[in-house]
C-alpha positions in Angstrom: 79.3 82.4 98.3 77.4 80.8 95.5 76.6 78.0 97.6 75.1 80.3 100.2 72.8 82.1 97.5 71.5 78.8 96.2 70.4 77.8 99.7 68.6 81.4 100.4 67.0 81.3 97.2 65.6 77.6 97.7 65.0 78.5 101.1 63.0 81.6 100.1 61.3 79.1 97.5 59.8 76.9 100.1 58.9 79.5 102.6 56.7 81.4 99.9 54.8 78.2 99.0 53.9 77.6 102.5 52.7 81.0 103.0 50.7 82.2 99.8 50.0 81.0 96.4 52.4 82.7 93.9 51.3 83.2 90.1 53.4 81.3 87.7 55.0 84.5 86.5 56.1 85.5 89.8 57.6 81.8 90.5 59.5 82.4 87.1 60.7 86.1 88.0 62.2 84.8 91.4 64.1 81.8 89.4 65.4 84.5 86.8 66.4 86.9 89.6 68.1 84.0 91.8 70.1 82.6 88.5 71.3 86.2 87.5 72.5 86.9 90.9 74.3 83.6 90.9 75.9 84.6 87.9 77.0 88.0 89.3 78.4 86.2 92.6 80.3 83.8 89.9 81.7 86.7 88.3 82.4 88.9 91.3 84.5 86.1 93.1 87.7 86.2 91.3 88.0 90.3 91.9 86.8 89.5 95.4 89.5 87.1 96.2 91.9 89.6 94.7 90.6 92.5 96.9 90.8 90.4 99.9 94.6 90.1 99.6 95.1 94.1 99.1 95.7 96.4 101.9 92.7 97.9 103.3 91.9 101.5 104.2 90.4 104.7 103.2 91.7 107.5 101.2 90.5 110.1 98.8 89.9 109.4 95.1 88.3 112.0 92.8 86.4 110.8 89.7 85.5 114.2 88.4 82.0 114.9 88.0 80.8 111.2 88.6 81.9 111.5 92.1 79.7 114.6 92.9 76.7 112.9 90.9 77.1 109.8 93.0 77.7 111.9 96.0 74.4 113.5 95.2 72.6 110.3 94.7 73.9 109.0 98.0 72.6 112.1 99.6 68.9 111.6 97.8 68.7 108.1 99.2 69.8 109.3 102.9 67.2 112.0 102.6 64.6 109.4 101.1 65.6 107.1 104.0 64.8 109.7 106.8 61.6 110.4 105.1 60.7 106.8 105.3 61.7 106.8 109.1 59.5 109.6 109.9 56.6 108.2 108.0 56.9 104.7 109.8 56.9 106.5 113.0 53.8 108.9 112.3 51.9 105.2 111.4 52.9 103.7 114.5 51.4 106.4 116.9 
């Protein structure tokens, strides 16, 4: 996964260099984001390897108020996506 992320980031750098001139700060920010995501993947891998060996399936889980808060956040994101979809369709007309 880390090698794939490095390939995607380097390909993105090349594409941006071909298509537009970037300010130095943006180039640095992209590099920092790529490094941070690479560290995230490196830390995630041991857990993902363990999860891969576990049985798959869905089951109910209740984490109290956190479950309800995150469900409300998910509903908000879904509604925002619907709003964006209708706005993009209006623009297309």
